C-alpha positions as CSV (number, residue, x, y, z in Angstrom):
1,T,-101.5,14.2,-97.5
2,F,-102.7,12.0,-94.6
3,P,-100.9,8.7,-94.8
4,G,-103.9,6.7,-93.5
5,R,-106.0,7.7,-96.5
6,T,-107.4,4.9,-98.7
7,N,-109.5,4.6,-101.9
8,D,-110.6,1.1,-101.0
9,S,-114.1,1.4,-99.4
10,S,-113.8,-2.1,-97.9
11,T,-110.9,-1.1,-95.7
12,A,-112.1,2.4,-94.8
13,E,-113.0,3.0,-91.2
14,L,-114.5,6.4,-92.0
15,F,-115.7,8.3,-95.0
16,V,-115.0,12.0,-95.2
17,V,-117.8,13.8,-97.0
18,P,-116.2,16.4,-99.3
19,Y,-118.9,19.0,-98.9
20,A,-117.8,22.5,-97.7
21,H,-121.0,23.4,-95.8
22,A,-119.6,26.6,-94.2
23,S,-118.5,28.0,-97.5
24,H,-121.9,27.1,-99.0
25,C,-123.7,28.8,-96.2
26,L,-121.6,32.0,-96.4
27,S,-122.0,32.3,-100.1
28,K,-125.2,34.2,-99.6
29,P,-126.3,34.3,-103.3
30,T,-129.0,36.9,-102.6
31,G,-126.4,39.1,-100.8
32,V,-128.5,38.8,-97.6
33,W,-127.8,36.4,-94.7
34,I,-130.7,34.0,-94.2
35,N,-131.0,32.4,-90.7
36,A,-129.7,28.8,-90.5
37,C,-128.6,28.7,-94.1
38,G,-132.2,29.0,-95.2
39,H,-131.1,29.7,-98.8
40,I,-129.9,26.1,-99.1
41,K,-132.9,23.8,-99.6
42,T,-133.2,20.3,-98.0
43,S,-133.9,18.8,-101.4
44,Q,-130.7,20.4,-102.8
45,L,-128.6,18.9,-99.9
46,Q,-130.3,15.5,-100.3
47,A,-129.8,15.3,-104.0
48,G,-126.4,17.1,-104.2
49,V,-124.7,15.5,-101.1
50,I,-126.4,12.5,-99.5
51,D,-127.6,10.8,-102.8
52,Q,-124.0,11.1,-104.1
53,L,-122.5,9.0,-101.2
54,D,-122.2,5.5,-102.5
55,H,-121.6,3.9,-99.0
56,Y,-123.8,6.1,-96.8
57,Q,-126.8,3.9,-96.2
58,G,-126.1,1.7,-93.2
59,N,-122.8,3.5,-92.5
60,E,-124.2,6.9,-91.3
61,L,-122.0,6.8,-88.2
62,R,-118.9,6.4,-90.3
63,H,-119.6,9.4,-92.6
64,L,-117.9,12.5,-91.3
65,F,-119.5,15.8,-92.3
66,L,-117.3,19.0,-92.2
67,N,-119.8,21.4,-90.6
68,V,-117.1,23.9,-89.5
69,I,-119.5,26.8,-89.0
70,N,-121.2,27.9,-85.9
71,M,-123.7,25.2,-85.4
72,G,-126.6,27.6,-84.8
73,N,-126.0,29.1,-88.2
74,S,-125.7,25.8,-90.1
75,N,-128.5,24.2,-92.1
76,P,-130.5,21.8,-89.8
77,F,-130.3,19.1,-92.4
78,I,-126.5,19.0,-92.2
79,R,-126.4,19.9,-88.5
80,N,-128.4,16.7,-87.7
81,R,-126.0,14.3,-89.5
82,Q,-124.8,11.7,-87.1
83,L,-121.1,12.5,-87.2
84,T,-119.8,16.1,-87.7
85,L,-116.8,18.3,-87.2
86,S,-117.9,21.6,-85.8
87,I,-116.6,24.7,-84.1
88,G,-119.7,24.3,-81.8
89,P,-121.7,24.5,-79.9
90,R,-122.3,20.8,-79.5
91,Y,-125.9,19.6,-79.8
92,K,-125.4,15.9,-79.9
93,E,-122.9,13.3,-78.7
94,N,-121.1,12.9,-82.1
95,D,-120.6,16.5,-82.8
96,L,-116.8,16.6,-82.6
97,L,-115.7,20.1,-81.7
98,V,-112.6,21.7,-83.2
99,P,-110.8,25.0,-82.5
100,Y,-111.2,28.1,-84.7
101,L,-108.5,28.5,-87.3
102,N,-105.6,30.9,-86.7
103,D,-103.4,30.8,-89.7
104,M,-100.7,33.3,-88.7
105,P,-97.2,31.8,-89.2
106,S,-96.2,32.8,-85.7
107,N,-99.0,30.6,-84.3
108,Q,-98.1,27.4,-86.3
109,P,-97.4,24.4,-84.0
110,G,-93.6,24.5,-84.9
111,A,-93.3,28.2,-84.0
112,I,-95.2,27.6,-80.7
113,L,-93.0,24.7,-79.7
114,D,-89.9,26.7,-80.5
115,R,-90.8,29.3,-77.9
116,P,-88.7,28.8,-74.7
117,V,-90.2,28.5,-71.3
118,G,-89.1,32.0,-70.6
119,W,-91.2,33.3,-73.4
120,W,-94.4,32.1,-71.7
121,T,-93.4,33.3,-68.2
122,R,-91.7,36.6,-69.1
123,P,-92.8,39.9,-67.6
124,R,-95.6,41.6,-69.5
125,I,-96.4,45.3,-70.1
126,Y,-100.2,45.0,-69.5
127,S,-102.2,43.2,-66.8
128,V,-105.4,42.8,-68.8
129,C,-106.2,43.1,-72.5
130,L,-109.6,43.2,-74.1
131,F,-110.7,44.5,-77.5
132,V,-114.4,43.7,-78.0
133,G,-117.4,44.6,-80.0
134,I,-120.6,45.2,-78.0
135,T,-124.3,45.2,-78.8
136,N,-126.2,47.3,-81.4
137,S,-129.9,48.1,-81.6
138,R,-130.6,44.6,-83.0
139,M,-128.9,42.8,-80.2
140,R,-130.8,43.9,-77.1
141,H,-131.3,40.3,-76.0
142,S,-128.0,38.9,-77.1
143,P,-125.7,37.3,-74.5
144,R,-123.1,39.8,-75.6
145,I,-124.9,42.4,-73.5
146,I,-122.6,41.3,-70.7
147,R,-119.8,43.0,-72.7
148,Q,-121.6,46.3,-72.3
149,H,-122.0,45.8,-68.6
150,F,-118.4,44.9,-68.3
151,I,-117.3,48.1,-70.0
152,E,-119.5,50.1,-67.7
153,E,-118.0,48.3,-64.7
154,V,-114.5,49.2,-65.9
155,Q,-115.4,52.8,-66.5
156,S,-117.0,53.1,-63.1
157,N,-115.0,50.9,-60.7
158,W,-111.6,50.1,-62.1
159,N,-108.5,52.1,-61.2
160,S,-105.9,53.0,-63.8
161,T,-103.8,49.9,-63.0
162,I,-104.3,46.3,-61.9
163,G,-101.6,44.8,-59.8
164,G,-99.3,47.7,-60.6
165,L,-99.7,47.3,-64.4
166,P,-101.8,49.3,-66.9
167,Y,-104.5,47.5,-68.8
168,A,-105.7,47.8,-72.5
169,I,-109.5,47.6,-72.7
170,R,-111.3,49.1,-75.7
171,V,-114.6,48.9,-77.5
172,L,-114.3,48.2,-81.2
173,S,-116.5,49.9,-83.7
174,G,-117.4,48.0,-86.9
175,D,-115.7,50.4,-89.3
176,K,-112.6,51.2,-87.3
177,K,-110.9,47.9,-86.4
178,P,-107.2,48.0,-85.8
179,L,-104.8,45.8,-87.8
180,S,-104.4,42.2,-86.7
181,R,-100.8,42.8,-85.8
182,F,-102.0,45.4,-83.3
183,F,-104.1,42.8,-81.5
184,T,-101.2,40.3,-81.7
185,Y,-98.8,42.6,-80.0
186,L,-101.2,43.5,-77.1
187,Y,-102.3,39.9,-76.5
188,K,-98.7,38.8,-76.3
189,E,-97.8,41.6,-74.0
190,S,-100.7,41.0,-71.5
191,I,-101.1,38.5,-68.7
192,F,-104.8,38.1,-68.7
193,C,-107.4,38.3,-71.5
194,P,-111.1,38.2,-70.5
195,I,-113.3,36.2,-72.8
196,L,-116.8,37.6,-72.4
197,A,-120.0,36.1,-73.8
198,G,-120.7,36.4,-77.5
199,D,-123.8,35.4,-79.4
200,T,-123.0,31.7,-79.0
201,P,-120.7,29.8,-76.6
202,P,-117.5,29.2,-78.6
203,Q,-115.4,32.2,-79.5
204,K,-112.4,32.5,-81.8
205,R,-110.8,35.0,-79.3
206,F,-110.5,32.2,-76.7
207,F,-108.1,30.2,-78.9
208,D,-106.3,33.3,-80.3
209,V,-105.2,34.5,-76.8
210,I,-104.0,31.1,-75.8
211,L,-101.8,30.8,-78.9
212,M,-100.4,34.2,-78.1
213,G,-99.6,33.4,-74.4
214,C,-102.4,35.4,-72.7
215,I,-104.3,33.6,-69.9
216,P,-108.1,33.5,-70.7
217,V,-110.4,34.8,-68.1
218,V,-114.0,33.5,-68.2
219,V,-117.2,34.2,-66.2
220,S,-118.1,30.8,-64.9
221,C,-121.9,30.2,-64.2
222,P,-124.1,27.3,-63.4
223,T,-125.6,25.4,-66.4
224,N,-129.3,24.9,-67.1
225,P,-130.2,21.7,-65.2
226,F,-132.7,20.8,-67.9
227,I,-130.0,20.9,-70.6
228,N,-127.3,19.3,-68.4
229,N,-129.1,16.1,-67.3
230,D,-126.2,13.7,-67.8
231,G,-124.4,13.0,-64.5
232,N,-121.1,12.6,-66.4
233,R,-121.1,16.2,-67.6
234,S,-119.9,19.4,-66.0
235,T,-122.3,21.9,-64.4
236,V,-120.3,24.9,-65.5
237,S,-121.0,27.3,-68.4
238,W,-118.4,29.8,-69.6
239,H,-121.0,31.6,-71.7
240,T,-124.1,32.7,-69.6
241,D,-125.9,31.9,-66.4
242,G,-127.9,28.8,-67.2
243,G,-126.0,28.3,-70.4
244,R,-124.6,25.2,-72.1
245,P,-121.8,23.3,-70.3
246,Y,-118.4,24.5,-71.3
247,E,-117.6,21.1,-73.0
248,D,-120.3,22.0,-75.5
249,A,-118.2,25.0,-76.6
250,Y,-114.5,23.9,-76.4
251,P,-112.9,20.8,-77.9
252,W,-111.4,17.8,-76.2
253,T,-112.4,18.6,-72.6
254,P,-112.1,15.7,-70.1
255,E,-116.0,15.8,-69.8
256,S,-116.7,15.7,-73.5
257,G,-116.5,11.9,-73.9
258,N,-115.1,12.5,-77.4
259,V,-111.5,11.6,-76.7
260,Y,-109.5,9.2,-74.6
261,P,-108.5,10.8,-71.2
262,H,-104.8,11.0,-72.1
263,H,-105.6,13.2,-75.1
264,A,-108.0,15.6,-73.2
265,I,-107.1,19.2,-72.8
266,D,-107.3,20.4,-69.2
267,Y,-108.5,23.9,-69.8
268,K,-109.2,24.4,-66.1
269,S,-105.5,24.0,-65.4
270,F,-104.8,27.5,-66.9
271,V,-108.1,29.3,-67.6
272,V,-109.2,31.7,-64.8
273,E,-112.8,31.1,-63.8
274,V,-114.5,34.1,-62.2
275,P,-117.7,33.5,-60.1
276,C,-120.8,34.4,-62.1
277,S,-120.6,38.2,-62.0
278,I,-118.6,40.7,-64.0
279,A,-118.0,42.6,-60.8
280,E,-115.8,39.8,-59.7
281,V,-113.4,40.1,-62.7
282,R,-111.2,42.8,-61.2
283,P,-110.8,41.4,-57.7
284,T,-110.1,37.9,-59.1
285,I,-107.4,39.3,-61.3
286,E,-106.0,41.5,-58.6
287,N,-105.7,38.5,-56.3
288,L,-103.8,36.6,-59.0
289,M,-101.5,39.5,-59.7
290,N,-100.3,39.0,-56.1
291,N,-99.5,35.3,-56.7
292,Y,-96.8,34.9,-59.3
293,T,-96.5,31.2,-58.5
294,D,-100.0,30.6,-59.7
295,I,-99.7,32.8,-62.7
296,R,-96.5,30.8,-63.7
297,R,-98.3,27.5,-63.2
298,R,-101.1,28.6,-65.5
299,Q,-98.7,29.9,-68.1
300,L,-96.8,26.6,-68.2
301,N,-100.0,24.6,-68.5
302,M,-101.1,26.8,-71.3
303,M,-97.7,26.3,-73.0
304,K,-98.3,22.5,-72.8
305,Y,-101.7,22.6,-74.5
306,A,-101.4,25.5,-77.0
307,P,-99.9,23.5,-79.9
308,L,-102.9,21.2,-79.8
309,L,-105.1,24.2,-80.7
310,S,-103.1,25.2,-83.8
311,Y,-103.5,23.6,-87.2
312,G,-100.2,22.6,-88.8
313,M,-100.1,23.7,-92.4
314,G,-97.5,23.6,-95.2
315,A,-94.1,22.5,-93.7
316,D,-95.8,21.9,-90.3
317,S,-98.3,19.3,-91.7
318,H,-98.2,16.0,-89.8
319,R,-95.0,17.0,-88.0
320,Y,-96.2,17.8,-84.5
321,P,-99.1,16.9,-82.2
322,D,-101.6,19.7,-83.2
323,A,-105.3,20.3,-83.8
324,F,-105.3,17.9,-86.8
325,Y,-103.7,15.3,-84.6
326,Q,-106.4,15.9,-81.9
327,I,-109.1,15.5,-84.6
328,L,-107.7,12.1,-85.5
329,Q,-107.7,11.1,-81.8
330,S,-111.4,12.1,-81.6
331,L,-112.1,10.0,-84.7
332,R,-110.1,7.0,-83.3
333,H,-112.1,7.2,-80.1
334,H,-115.4,7.3,-82.2
335,V,-114.4,4.4,-84.4
336,D,-113.3,2.3,-81.4
337,N,-116.7,2.9,-79.8
338,L,-118.8,1.9,-82.8
339,K,-118.5,-1.7,-81.8
340,Y,-120.8,-0.9,-78.9
341,V,-123.5,0.6,-81.2
342,K,-126.3,-1.8,-81.9
């Protein structure tokens, strides 16, 4: 339905490769997950995808691959294409990051824009909300071990309220997950939602809580200087101590270089950054609970950017600035910069 679509290759600025890599990876024909889509052979991808692209040779930087799966789980052959859309993490300059999909009707761009200011700044029932899975016996070295440490911290050192309000923090078991409407209600009725490290830097929960009006709280640590050797990049990881810069996990940051500055999302204007220790989460939130002005500032900034993290579908398609709009801005930026590529 995009009005800029053309079937004339001579006028096309970009070629979208109609190969659903994430679906192919997740098909698991053997019934068992194989690391990095190992069940898909390079020869199969070369013959079935690349060799079918009539205009690929010499136009590699104009062919957009839809690699919307966690990049660490994607097949390296597709991961290494020169231009990709991905939920992250970003491995190379032309990995264009996008948000995870939330297709709930109440989180469509039109519905978000219809919420009055008072919806975002209204009093909440809970100070903090977190429903999270932790490690199992196969995850001893996973970054998500920080979740276990956080739960232990809450059980040992948190009082029954934060800033005078109760909190909702629970560990999820794999076979007893509540209904999605239960999460939705609690996220919408909470002021702060911690986003603790998962197996990889980007997390769907980060985007979900923003769309539902809950301020994300991240543990902010220094990056690995051997990974972050570009002076134009940030030195902050929202994943782990020594982890990847946050712009490698979340789309359209000012530091990403993938979008013009006026289309960047200033996450730091609303996300709460806790110094690199889970023990600092409670005192940081307690201090903020005593500063309504700062909470309101964050909520209003979140209101500004939330529609850009939602995909308009159906009646909302092409009607509002949303995630699809932001993707087009990333691609416009990319095409404009191709003239500088030798």
